[in-house]
N, CA, C and O atoms as a GROMACS GRO file, in nm:
protein
  548
    1MET      N    1  -3.933   5.928  13.741
    1MET     CA    2  -4.011   5.866  13.635
    1MET      C    3  -3.926   5.771  13.551
    1MET      O    4  -3.974   5.668  13.503
    2THR      N    5  -3.800   5.806  13.533
    2THR     CA    6  -3.711   5.722  13.453
    2THR      C    7  -3.691   5.586  13.519
    2THR      O    8  -3.685   5.484  13.451
    3ASP      N    9  -3.679   5.585  13.653
    3ASP     CA   10  -3.662   5.458  13.724
    3ASP      C   11  -3.782   5.368  13.704
    3ASP      O   12  -3.767   5.248  13.682
    4ARG      N   13  -3.901   5.425  13.710
    4ARG     CA   14  -4.024   5.348  13.690
    4ARG      C   15  -4.029   5.292  13.548
    4ARG      O   16  -4.064   5.176  13.527
    5ARG      N   17  -3.993   5.375  13.451
    5ARG     CA   18  -3.992   5.330  13.310
    5ARG      C   19  -3.889   5.219  13.290
    5ARG      O   20  -3.916   5.121  13.221
    6ASN      N   21  -3.772   5.232  13.351
    6ASN     CA   22  -3.669   5.129  13.341
    6ASN      C   23  -3.714   4.998  13.403
    6ASN      O   24  -3.688   4.891  13.349
    7SER      N   25  -3.784   5.006  13.518
    7SER     CA   26  -3.830   4.883  13.581
    7SER      C   27  -3.939   4.816  13.497
    7SER      O   28  -3.946   4.694  13.491
    8ILE      N   29  -4.024   4.896  13.433
    8ILE     CA   30  -4.127   4.839  13.346
    8ILE      C   31  -4.062   4.766  13.229
    8ILE      O   32  -4.103   4.655  13.195
    9VAL      N   33  -3.963   4.827  13.168
    9VAL     CA   34  -3.891   4.763  13.056
    9VAL      C   35  -3.824   4.635  13.104
    9VAL      O   36  -3.831   4.532  13.036
   10LEU      N   37  -3.761   4.640  13.220
   10LEU     CA   38  -3.696   4.520  13.275
   10LEU      C   39  -3.798   4.409  13.297
   10LEU      O   40  -3.772   4.294  13.260
   11PHE      N   41  -3.914   4.440  13.356
   11PHE     CA   42  -4.014   4.337  13.381
   11PHE      C   43  -4.074   4.284  13.251
   11PHE      O   44  -4.112   4.167  13.245
   12ARG      N   45  -4.084   4.367  13.149
   12ARG     CA   46  -4.134   4.319  13.021
   12ARG      C   47  -4.034   4.223  12.956
   12ARG      O   48  -4.073   4.123  12.895
   13ILE      N   49  -3.907   4.253  12.969
   13ILE     CA   50  -3.804   4.162  12.918
   13ILE      C   51  -3.808   4.031  12.995
   13ILE      O   52  -3.802   3.923  12.936
   14LEU      N   53  -3.820   4.040  13.128
   14LEU     CA   54  -3.829   3.920  13.211
   14LEU      C   55  -3.953   3.838  13.175
   14LEU      O   56  -3.948   3.715  13.175
   15LEU      N   57  -4.065   3.905  13.144
   15LEU     CA   58  -4.187   3.835  13.105
   15LEU      C   59  -4.166   3.757  12.976
   15LEU      O   60  -4.209   3.642  12.966
   16VAL      N   61  -4.101   3.817  12.879
   16VAL     CA   62  -4.074   3.748  12.753
   16VAL      C   63  -3.982   3.628  12.776
   16VAL      O   64  -4.006   3.520  12.723
   17LEU      N   65  -3.876   3.647  12.854
   17LEU     CA   66  -3.785   3.537  12.885
   17LEU      C   67  -3.858   3.426  12.962
   17LEU      O   68  -3.834   3.307  12.937
   18TYR      N   69  -3.944   3.464  13.052
   18TYR     CA   70  -4.024   3.368  13.128
   18TYR      C   71  -4.112   3.286  13.034
   18TYR      O   72  -4.119   3.164  13.046
   19LEU      N   73  -4.180   3.353  12.941
   19LEU     CA   74  -4.268   3.282  12.847
   19LEU      C   75  -4.188   3.185  12.760
   19LEU      O   76  -4.236   3.076  12.728
   20ILE      N   77  -4.069   3.224  12.721
   20ILE     CA   78  -3.982   3.133  12.644
   20ILE      C   79  -3.945   3.012  12.729
   20ILE      O   80  -3.946   2.899  12.680
   21ALA      N   81  -3.911   3.036  12.856
   21ALA     CA   82  -3.875   2.926  12.946
   21ALA      C   83  -3.993   2.832  12.968
   21ALA      O   84  -3.975   2.710  12.969
   22VAL      N   85  -4.112   2.887  12.986
   22VAL     CA   86  -4.231   2.803  13.004
   22VAL      C   87  -4.256   2.719  12.880
   22VAL      O   88  -4.287   2.600  12.891
   23ALA      N   89  -4.243   2.778  12.763
   23ALA     CA   90  -4.262   2.703  12.638
   23ALA      C   91  -4.162   2.588  12.630
   23ALA      O   92  -4.197   2.477  12.592
   24TYR      N   93  -4.037   2.616  12.665
   24TYR     CA   94  -3.935   2.512  12.662
   24TYR      C   95  -3.969   2.399  12.760
   24TYR      O   96  -3.959   2.281  12.725
   25LEU      N   97  -4.008   2.436  12.881
   25LEU     CA   98  -4.040   2.336  12.982
   25LEU      C   99  -4.164   2.256  12.946
   25LEU      O  100  -4.172   2.136  12.976
   26CYS      N  101  -4.260   2.320  12.884
   26CYS     CA  102  -4.385   2.251  12.850
   26CYS      C  103  -4.374   2.164  12.725
   26CYS      O  104  -4.443   2.062  12.714
   27PHE      N  105  -4.290   2.202  12.632
   27PHE     CA  106  -4.288   2.133  12.504
   27PHE      C  107  -4.158   2.057  12.476
   27PHE      O  108  -4.148   1.985  12.376
   28GLY      N  109  -4.059   2.073  12.563
   28GLY     CA  110  -3.931   2.003  12.542
   28GLY      C  111  -3.943   1.855  12.573
   28GLY      O  112  -4.039   1.809  12.636
   29SER      N  113  -3.844   1.781  12.528
   29SER     CA  114  -3.838   1.637  12.556
   29SER      C  115  -3.737   1.616  12.669
   29SER      O  116  -3.619   1.648  12.655
   30PHE      N  117  -3.785   1.561  12.780
   30PHE     CA  118  -3.699   1.541  12.897
   30PHE      C  119  -3.698   1.395  12.940
   30PHE      O  120  -3.694   1.366  13.059
   31SER      N  121  -3.702   1.305  12.844
   31SER     CA  122  -3.711   1.162  12.876
   31SER      C  123  -3.586   1.110  12.947
   31SER      O  124  -3.593   1.010  13.018
   32GLY      N  125  -3.473   1.176  12.930
   32GLY     CA  126  -3.349   1.129  12.992
   32GLY      C  127  -3.332   1.172  13.136
   32GLY      O  128  -3.238   1.128  13.202
   33ILE      N  129  -3.421   1.255  13.186
   33ILE     CA  130  -3.410   1.305  13.323
   33ILE      C  131  -3.474   1.205  13.418
   33ILE      O  132  -3.587   1.162  13.398
   34SER      N  133  -3.399   1.170  13.520
   34SER     CA  134  -3.454   1.082  13.623
   34SER      C  135  -3.396   1.126  13.757
   34SER      O  136  -3.315   1.218  13.763
   35GLY      N  137  -3.437   1.061  13.861
   35GLY     CA  138  -3.382   1.092  13.992
   35GLY      C  139  -3.470   1.182  14.075
   35GLY      O  140  -3.438   1.208  14.191
   36LEU      N  141  -3.581   1.230  14.019
   36LEU     CA  142  -3.673   1.309  14.098
   36LEU      C  143  -3.761   1.216  14.181
   36LEU      O  144  -3.803   1.110  14.134
   37ASN      N  145  -3.788   1.256  14.304
   37ASN     CA  146  -3.882   1.180  14.385
   37ASN      C  147  -4.019   1.187  14.321
   37ASN      O  148  -4.055   1.288  14.261
   38ASP      N  149  -4.096   1.080  14.335
   38ASP     CA  150  -4.231   1.081  14.279
   38ASP      C  151  -4.321   1.178  14.354
   38ASP      O  152  -4.410   1.240  14.296
   39LYS      N  153  -4.298   1.189  14.487
   39LYS     CA  154  -4.382   1.276  14.568
   39LYS      C  155  -4.298   1.350  14.672
   39LYS      O  156  -4.198   1.299  14.722
   40VAL      N  157  -4.342   1.470  14.702
   40VAL     CA  158  -4.283   1.549  14.810
   40VAL      C  159  -4.399   1.588  14.901
   40VAL      O  160  -4.497   1.648  14.855
   41ILE      N  161  -4.389   1.554  15.025
   41ILE     CA  162  -4.496   1.572  15.125
   41ILE      C  163  -4.633   1.530  15.071
   41ILE      O  164  -4.734   1.598  15.093
   42GLY      N  165  -4.634   1.419  14.999
   42GLY     CA  166  -4.759   1.363  14.948
   42GLY      C  167  -4.810   1.424  14.820
   42GLY      O  168  -4.916   1.384  14.771
   43ILE      N  169  -4.738   1.521  14.764
   43ILE     CA  170  -4.781   1.586  14.640
   43ILE      C  171  -4.687   1.543  14.528
   43ILE      O  172  -4.566   1.543  14.545
   44ALA      N  173  -4.744   1.507  14.414
   44ALA     CA  174  -4.663   1.464  14.299
   44ALA      C  175  -4.566   1.574  14.260
   44ALA      O  176  -4.603   1.691  14.249
   45THR      N  177  -4.441   1.536  14.239
   45THR     CA  178  -4.336   1.632  14.204
   45THR      C  179  -4.373   1.711  14.079
   45THR      O  180  -4.345   1.830  14.070
   46ASP      N  181  -4.435   1.644  13.984
   46ASP     CA  182  -4.477   1.710  13.860
   46ASP      C  183  -4.573   1.826  13.889
   46ASP      O  184  -4.563   1.931  13.826
   47LYS      N  185  -4.663   1.807  13.983
   47LYS     CA  186  -4.760   1.912  14.016
   47LYS      C  187  -4.692   2.029  14.089
   47LYS      O  188  -4.729   2.144  14.069
   48ILE      N  189  -4.593   1.999  14.172
   48ILE     CA  190  -4.515   2.105  14.238
   48ILE      C  191  -4.440   2.186  14.133
   48ILE      O  192  -4.431   2.308  14.143
   49MET      N  193  -4.386   2.118  14.033
   49MET     CA  194  -4.315   2.188  13.926
   49MET      C  195  -4.411   2.278  13.847
   49MET      O  196  -4.376   2.391  13.812
   50HIS      N  197  -4.531   2.230  13.821
   50HIS     CA  198  -4.629   2.313  13.750
   50HIS      C  199  -4.667   2.434  13.834
   50HIS      O  200  -4.679   2.545  13.781
   51PHE      N  201  -4.686   2.414  13.964
   51PHE     CA  202  -4.718   2.526  14.053
   51PHE      C  203  -4.606   2.630  14.048
   51PHE      O  204  -4.632   2.750  14.032
   52ALA      N  205  -4.483   2.584  14.060
   52ALA     CA  206  -4.367   2.676  14.060
   52ALA      C  207  -4.351   2.744  13.924
   52ALA      O  208  -4.309   2.860  13.918
   53MET      N  209  -4.384   2.674  13.818
   53MET     CA  210  -4.365   2.729  13.684
   53MET      C  211  -4.464   2.843  13.655
   53MET      O  212  -4.427   2.939  13.586
   54PHE      N  213  -4.586   2.835  13.705
   54PHE     CA  214  -4.687   2.936  13.673
   54PHE      C  215  -4.700   3.045  13.779
   54PHE      O  216  -4.767   3.145  13.755
   55LEU      N  217  -4.639   3.028  13.895
   55LEU     CA  218  -4.649   3.129  14.001
   55LEU      C  219  -4.595   3.267  13.961
   55LEU      O  220  -4.656   3.367  13.999
   56PRO      N  221  -4.485   3.277  13.888
   56PRO     CA  222  -4.432   3.410  13.852
   56PRO      C  223  -4.520   3.489  13.754
   56PRO      O  224  -4.509   3.611  13.748
   57PHE      N  225  -4.606   3.422  13.680
   57PHE     CA  226  -4.681   3.489  13.574
   57PHE      C  227  -4.758   3.612  13.621
   57PHE      O  228  -4.741   3.718  13.561
   58PRO      N  229  -4.842   3.604  13.726
   58PRO     CA  230  -4.915   3.724  13.767
   58PRO      C  231  -4.824   3.840  13.809
   58PRO      O  232  -4.853   3.956  13.780
   59PHE      N  233  -4.714   3.808  13.877
   59PHE     CA  234  -4.622   3.913  13.922
   59PHE      C  235  -4.555   3.982  13.803
   59PHE      O  236  -4.548   4.105  13.799
   60LEU      N  237  -4.508   3.904  13.708
   60LEU     CA  238  -4.441   3.962  13.591
   60LEU      C  239  -4.538   4.047  13.510
   60LEU      O  240  -4.501   4.154  13.460
   61CYS      N  241  -4.661   4.000  13.495
   61CYS     CA  242  -4.762   4.079  13.422
   61CYS      C  243  -4.790   4.210  13.495
   61CYS      O  244  -4.792   4.317  13.434
   62TYR      N  245  -4.812   4.201  13.625
   62TYR     CA  246  -4.847   4.320  13.704
   62TYR      C  247  -4.735   4.424  13.699
   62TYR      O  248  -4.761   4.542  13.675
   63PHE      N  249  -4.613   4.381  13.721
   63PHE     CA  250  -4.502   4.477  13.724
   63PHE      C  251  -4.461   4.524  13.584
   63PHE      O  252  -4.378   4.614  13.571
   64SER      N  253  -4.520   4.464  13.480
   64SER     CA  254  -4.497   4.510  13.343
   64SER      C  255  -4.594   4.621  13.304
   64SER      O  256  -4.578   4.683  13.199
   65LEU      N  257  -4.694   4.648  13.388
   65LEU     CA  258  -4.793   4.751  13.357
   65LEU      C  259  -4.737   4.890  13.384
   65LEU      O  260  -4.648   4.908  13.468
   66LYS      N  261  -4.791   4.988  13.314
   66LYS     CA  262  -4.744   5.126  13.328
   66LYS      C  263  -4.794   5.191  13.456
   66LYS      O  264  -4.726   5.278  13.510
   67SER      N  265  -4.911   5.152  13.504
   67SER     CA  266  -4.964   5.217  13.624
   67SER      C  267  -5.039   5.118  13.711
   67SER      O  268  -5.080   5.011  13.666
   68ASN      N  269  -5.055   5.157  13.834
   68ASN     CA  270  -5.132   5.079  13.929
   68ASN      C  271  -5.280   5.116  13.913
   68ASN      O  272  -5.312   5.234  13.902
   69PRO      N  273  -5.371   5.017  13.912
   69PRO     CA  274  -5.512   5.053  13.899
   69PRO      C  275  -5.559   5.133  14.020
   69PRO      O  276  -5.521   5.104  14.133
   70ASP      N  277  -5.641   5.232  13.995
   70ASP     CA  278  -5.691   5.314  14.106
   70ASP      C  279  -5.826   5.259  14.152
   70ASP      O  280  -5.925   5.264  14.079
   71GLY      N  281  -5.826   5.207  14.271
   71GLY     CA  282  -5.948   5.155  14.330
   71GLY      C  283  -5.957   5.004  14.324
   71GLY      O  284  -5.900   4.940  14.235
   72PRO      N  285  -6.029   4.946  14.420
   72PRO     CA  286  -6.038   4.801  14.429
   72PRO      C  287  -6.108   4.735  14.310
   72PRO      O  288  -6.069   4.626  14.269
   73LEU      N  289  -6.209   4.800  14.252
   73LEU     CA  290  -6.279   4.738  14.139
   73LEU      C  291  -6.188   4.724  14.017
   73LEU      O  292  -6.188   4.621  13.949
   74LYS      N  293  -6.111   4.828  13.989
   74LYS     CA  294  -6.017   4.821  13.876
   74LYS      C  295  -5.906   4.720  13.905
   74LYS      O  296  -5.860   4.651  13.814
   75ALA      N  297  -5.864   4.711  14.031
   75ALA     CA  298  -5.761   4.613  14.068
   75ALA      C  299  -5.815   4.471  14.052
   75ALA      O  300  -5.743   4.382  14.004
   76ILE      N  301  -5.939   4.449  14.091
   76ILE     CA  302  -6.000   4.316  14.072
   76ILE      C  303  -6.008   4.283  13.924
   76ILE      O  304  -5.978   4.170  13.883
   77GLY      N  305  -6.048   4.380  13.843
   77GLY     CA  306  -6.054   4.358  13.699
   77GLY      C  307  -5.919   4.324  13.640
   77GLY      O  308  -5.907   4.233  13.559
   78MET      N  309  -5.815   4.398  13.682
   78MET     CA  310  -5.680   4.373  13.633
   78MET      C  311  -5.635   4.232  13.672
   78MET      O  312  -5.582   4.158  13.589
   79VAL      N  313  -5.657   4.197  13.798
   79VAL     CA  314  -5.614   4.065  13.846
   79VAL      C  315  -5.692   3.955  13.775
   79VAL      O  316  -5.636   3.850  13.743
   80LEU      N  317  -5.819   3.977  13.751
   80LEU     CA  318  -5.900   3.878  13.681
   80LEU      C  319  -5.849   3.857  13.538
   80LEU      O  320  -5.841   3.743  13.492
   81VAL      N  321  -5.816   3.965  13.470
   81VAL     CA  322  -5.761   3.953  13.334
   81VAL      C  323  -5.629   3.877  13.336
   81VAL      O  324  -5.606   3.789  13.252
   82ILE      N  325  -5.542   3.910  13.430
   82ILE     CA  326  -5.413   3.840  13.441
   82ILE      C  327  -5.436   3.691  13.470
   82ILE      O  328  -5.374   3.605  13.407
   83PHE      N  329  -5.525   3.661  13.566
   83PHE     CA  330  -5.555   3.522  13.601
   83PHE      C  331  -5.610   3.445  13.482
   83PHE      O  332  -5.563   3.335  13.453
   84LEU      N  333  -5.709   3.502  13.413
   84LEU     CA  334  -5.769   3.433  13.299
   84LEU      C  335  -5.671   3.415  13.183
   84LEU      O  336  -5.674   3.314  13.114
   85THR      N  337  -5.584   3.514  13.163
   85THR     CA  338  -5.481   3.500  13.060
   85THR      C  339  -5.387   3.385  13.094
   85THR      O  340  -5.351   3.305  13.008
   86GLY      N  341  -5.348   3.377  13.220
   86GLY     CA  342  -5.263   3.266  13.265
   86GLY      C  343  -5.332   3.132  13.248
   86GLY      O  344  -5.269   3.034  13.208
   87CYS      N  345  -5.462   3.127  13.280
   87CYS     CA  346  -5.537   3.002  13.264
   87CYS      C  347  -5.546   2.961  13.117
   87CYS      O  348  -5.534   2.843  13.084
   88MET      N  349  -5.566   3.059  13.029
   88MET     CA  350  -5.570   3.028  12.885
   88MET      C  351  -5.434   2.976  12.838
   88MET      O  352  -5.426   2.884  12.758
   89MET      N  353  -5.327   3.037  12.889
   89MET     CA  354  -5.192   2.991  12.854
   89MET      C  355  -5.173   2.847  12.903
   89MET      O  356  -5.120   2.762  12.830
   90SER      N  357  -5.215   2.820  13.025
   90SER     CA  358  -5.202   2.686  13.081
   90SER      C  359  -5.284   2.585  13.001
   90SER      O  360  -5.234   2.477  12.968
   91ALA      N  361  -5.408   2.619  12.970
   91ALA     CA  362  -5.492   2.529  12.891
   91ALA      C  363  -5.431   2.506  12.752
   91ALA      O  364  -5.432   2.394  12.701
   92GLY      N  365  -5.378   2.612  12.694
   92GLY     CA  366  -5.313   2.599  12.563
   92GLY      C  367  -5.195   2.506  12.566
   92GLY      O  368  -5.176   2.426  12.473
   93THR      N  369  -5.115   2.514  12.672
   93THR     CA  370  -4.999   2.424  12.680
   93THR      C  371  -5.044   2.280  12.693
   93THR      O  372  -4.982   2.190  12.635
   94GLU      N  373  -5.152   2.255  12.768
   94GLU     CA  374  -5.201   2.118  12.782
   94GLU      C  375  -5.258   2.066  12.651
   94GLU      O  376  -5.238   1.949  12.616
   95ILE      N  377  -5.328   2.150  12.578
   95ILE     CA  378  -5.383   2.109  12.448
   95ILE      C  379  -5.271   2.076  12.351
   95ILE      O  380  -5.276   1.975  12.282
   96ILE      N  381  -5.170   2.162  12.347
   96ILE     CA  382  -5.056   2.136  12.256
   96ILE      C  383  -4.983   2.011  12.300
   96ILE      O  384  -4.943   1.931  12.215
   97GLN      N  385  -4.964   1.992  12.431
   97GLN     CA  386  -4.896   1.871  12.479
   97GLN      C  387  -4.971   1.744  12.439
   97GLN      O  388  -4.909   1.640  12.415
   98SER      N  389  -5.103   1.752  12.432
   98SER     CA  390  -5.181   1.634  12.394
   98SER      C  391  -5.155   1.592  12.249
   98SER      O  392  -5.183   1.479  12.210
   99ARG      N  393  -5.101   1.685  12.170
   99ARG     CA  394  -5.075   1.657  12.029
   99ARG      C  395  -4.928   1.628  11.999
   99ARG      O  396  -4.892   1.596  11.886
  100ILE      N  397  -4.843   1.639  12.101
  100ILE     CA  398  -4.700   1.610  12.083
  100ILE      C  399  -4.677   1.465  12.125
  100ILE      O  400  -4.717   1.425  12.234
  101PRO      N  401  -4.613   1.385  12.039
  101PRO     CA  402  -4.601   1.241  12.066
  101PRO      C  403  -4.527   1.207  12.196
  101PRO      O  404  -4.559   1.107  12.260
  102TYR      N  405  -4.431   1.287  12.235
  102TYR     CA  406  -4.351   1.255  12.354
  102TYR      C  407  -4.401   1.323  12.480
  102TYR      O  408  -4.336   1.314  12.585
  103ARG      N  409  -4.515   1.391  12.473
  103ARG     CA  410  -4.575   1.458  12.589
  103ARG      C  411  -4.718   1.409  12.608
  103ARG      O  412  -4.778   1.353  12.516
  104THR      N  413  -4.772   1.430  12.726
  104THR     CA  414  -4.912   1.395  12.752
  104THR      C  415  -4.980   1.513  12.820
  104THR      O  416  -4.916   1.592  12.890
  105ALA      N  417  -5.108   1.524  12.799
  105ALA     CA  418  -5.188   1.626  12.866
  105ALA      C  419  -5.243   1.565  12.995
  105ALA      O  420  -5.278   1.447  12.999
  106ASP      N  421  -5.252   1.647  13.099
  106ASP     CA  422  -5.304   1.600  13.227
  106ASP      C  423  -5.388   1.711  13.288
  106ASP      O  424  -5.337   1.819  13.317
  107PRO      N  425  -5.518   1.686  13.308
  107PRO     CA  426  -5.603   1.789  13.369
  107PRO      C  427  -5.553   1.832  13.507
  107PRO      O  428  -5.578   1.945  13.549
  108MET      N  429  -5.484   1.745  13.577
  108MET     CA  430  -5.432   1.780  13.709
  108MET      C  431  -5.316   1.880  13.697
  108MET      O  432  -5.293   1.959  13.789
  109ASP      N  433  -5.245   1.878  13.586
  109ASP     CA  434  -5.144   1.982  13.561
  109ASP      C  435  -5.212   2.117  13.548
  109ASP      O  436  -5.165   2.217  13.603
  110PHE      N  437  -5.324   2.120  13.476
  110PHE     CA  438  -5.400   2.244  13.460
  110PHE      C  439  -5.450   2.293  13.596
  110PHE      O  440  -5.450   2.413  13.624
  111LEU      N  441  -5.493   2.200  13.680
  111LEU     CA  442  -5.539   2.237  13.814
  111LEU      C  443  -5.425   2.297  13.896
  111LEU      O  444  -5.444   2.399  13.962
  112ALA      N  445  -5.308   2.234  13.892
  112ALA     CA  446  -5.190   2.288  13.964
  112ALA      C  447  -5.154   2.426  13.913
  112ALA      O  448  -5.123   2.516  13.991
  113ASP      N  449  -5.159   2.443  13.781
  113ASP     CA  450  -5.131   2.575  13.722
  113ASP      C  451  -5.233   2.677  13.771
  113ASP      O  452  -5.198   2.790  13.807
  114GLY      N  453  -5.360   2.638  13.772
  114GLY     CA  454  -5.467   2.728  13.813
  114GLY      C  455  -5.456   2.769  13.959
  114GLY      O  456  -5.478   2.885  13.994
  115ILE      N  457  -5.422   2.674  14.044
  115ILE     CA  458  -5.404   2.707  14.186
  115ILE      C  459  -5.288   2.805  14.201
  115ILE      O  460  -5.298   2.901  14.277
  116SER      N  461  -5.181   2.780  14.129
  116SER     CA  462  -5.065   2.869  14.133
  116SER      C  463  -5.102   3.009  14.084
  116SER      O  464  -5.064   3.109  14.146
  117LEU      N  465  -5.174   3.016  13.975
  117LEU     CA  466  -5.216   3.145  13.921
  117LEU      C  467  -5.310   3.217  14.018
  117LEU      O  468  -5.303   3.339  14.031
  118ALA      N  469  -5.396   3.142  14.087
  118ALA     CA  470  -5.486   3.203  14.185
  118ALA      C  471  -5.408   3.260  14.303
  118ALA      O  472  -5.436   3.371  14.349
  119VAL      N  473  -5.310   3.185  14.353
  119VAL     CA  474  -5.227   3.232  14.465
  119VAL      C  475  -5.150   3.356  14.423
  119VAL      O  476  -5.147   3.456  14.496
  120GLY      N  477  -5.086   3.350  14.307
  120GLY     CA  478  -5.011   3.465  14.257
  120GLY      C  479  -5.099   3.585  14.232
  120GLY      O  480  -5.060   3.698  14.261
  121SER      N  481  -5.218   3.563  14.179
  121SER     CA  482  -5.310   3.673  14.150
  121SER      C  483  -5.360   3.737  14.279
  121SER      O  484  -5.375   3.859  14.287
  122LEU      N  485  -5.386   3.656  14.380
  122LEU     CA  486  -5.427   3.711  14.509
  122LEU      C  487  -5.316   3.798  14.568
  122LEU      O  488  -5.342   3.906  14.620
  123ALA      N  489  -5.193   3.749  14.559
  123ALA     CA  490  -5.079   3.827  14.609
  123ALA      C  491  -5.065   3.958  14.531
  123ALA      O  492  -5.036   4.062  14.590
  124VAL      N  493  -5.084   3.952  14.400
  124VAL     CA  494  -5.076   4.073  14.317
  124VAL      C  495  -5.186   4.172  14.356
  124VAL      O  496  -5.163   4.293  14.361
  125PHE      N  497  -5.305   4.121  14.384
  125PHE     CA  498  -5.414   4.210  14.426
  125PHE      C  499  -5.376   4.281  14.556
  125PHE      O  500  -5.397   4.402  14.570
  126ILE      N  501  -5.322   4.208  14.651
  126ILE     CA  502  -5.280   4.267  14.778
  126ILE      C  503  -5.171   4.371  14.756
  126ILE      O  504  -5.176   4.480  14.814
  127ILE      N  505  -5.073   4.338  14.673
  127ILE     CA  506  -4.966   4.434  14.641
  127ILE      C  507  -5.025   4.560  14.576
  127ILE      O  508  -4.986   4.671  14.609
  128SER      N  509  -5.119   4.540  14.485
  128SER     CA  510  -5.182   4.653  14.416
  128SER      C  511  -5.256   4.743  14.515
  128SER      O  512  -5.249   4.865  14.504
  129MET      N  513  -5.325   4.683  14.610
  129MET     CA  514  -5.398   4.763  14.709
  129MET      C  515  -5.302   4.840  14.800
  129MET      O  516  -5.326   4.956  14.834
  130ILE      N  517  -5.194   4.776  14.839
  130ILE     CA  518  -5.093   4.843  14.924
  130ILE      C  519  -5.029   4.958  14.847
  130ILE      O  520  -5.013   5.068  14.901
  131ARG      N  521  -4.993   4.934  14.722
  131ARG     CA  522  -4.933   5.040  14.640
  131ARG      C  523  -5.030   5.155  14.617
  131ARG      O  524  -4.991   5.271  14.616
  132GLY      N  525  -5.158   5.120  14.599
  132GLY     CA  526  -5.260   5.222  14.578
  132GLY      C  527  -5.276   5.311  14.701
  132GLY      O  528  -5.295   5.432  14.689
  133GLN      N  529  -5.269   5.250  14.819
  133GLN     CA  530  -5.279   5.329  14.943
  133GLN      C  531  -5.160   5.421  14.958
  133GLN      O  532  -5.174   5.535  15.002
  134LYS      N  533  -5.042   5.372  14.923
  134LYS     CA  534  -4.920   5.455  14.932
  134LYS      C  535  -4.926   5.571  14.835
  134LYS      O  536  -4.885   5.682  14.868
  135GLU      N  537  -4.977   5.545  14.713
  135GLU     CA  538  -4.985   5.651  14.611
  135GLU      C  539  -5.089   5.756  14.649
  135GLU      O  540  -5.076   5.872  14.610
  136ALA      N  541  -5.192   5.716  14.726
  136ALA     CA  542  -5.297   5.810  14.766
  136ALA      C  543  -5.249   5.906  14.875
  136ALA      O  544  -5.308   6.013  14.894
  137ARG      N  545  -5.146   5.869  14.945
  137ARG     CA  546  -5.096   5.955  15.054
  137ARG      C  547  -5.019   6.073  15.003
  137ARG      O  548  -4.971   6.154  15.082
   0.00000   0.00000   0.00000
């Protein structure tokens, strides 16, 4: 039980550090950075960065929880709450960026974030179901 409690504490610390990093990346001024390709395999580099930035969120939230939901309906509910929380965070960052003079809001950034959150949430649901089956044995 102590190992589980330690891992929960570790993931909660990682979640807080992650949120600080996301805030820095979303609201910082990076006008001096150049040298990034405009596109990678036809996808704007900025959108790839948004995808990568929001992908960890569902995992960190899930592993910060005290227990695994019992049953698929509770797992769907948990994943839905995590997904919607991530979407609200993403929308909030875009709204705040629209009010910062050196940043701009882009609905396509929100879409990239949402796709990332959906992929991560689906993976978390699968992990939750696998863990639930192991715990039932």
